[in-house]
C-alpha positions, 0 to 999 in steps of 0.5 A: 500500500502506498503512503503519502510523501507529505504526511505518511498516511496510507493512501487509498488505491488509485487516489489522486490526492491524499485524504489526510493532507490534500497533497497530490499523489505522485505515482512512481514505479514501486515494488515490494520485496520481502526478505529475512533479516539475514539478507537485508543488508545484502539486498539493499546494497544490491538495489543501490548498485542497480542505479535506477532506484530513487528511494528504499523504505524498510518496514517491519512485519507489522507495517511500521517504517523503520528506515527510509533511504533516499538514493540519488544518482552518484551517491557515495559509499561514505554517505551510505555508511550510517544507513547500512549501520542502522540496517545492521541494528535492524537486522539484529532485532527483526526477523522479517522485513519488507523493502519498498523500492521506488524506481525511476521510469 
């Protein structure tokens, strides 16, 4: 389920505007990937290296957003280090996670 970029509310399918804040919904090519915590860091690194990813959102099993990683063109490894460290901590606690990937079209 897609979330509003402005307020974080879960959106109704095919909504053009957020029912909470009224902001126009931007449609992007997104996919959901379910991974075990053991594979979380490996999968995120793979997605970043693909190069056509705008944003990566990691959610827990119960649907809470744990981490959002904005990925831009030419991102440097040093900038990703804090995110990867946080993912390591998440992987130590969580059993399964969902990764939402927004790709450029």
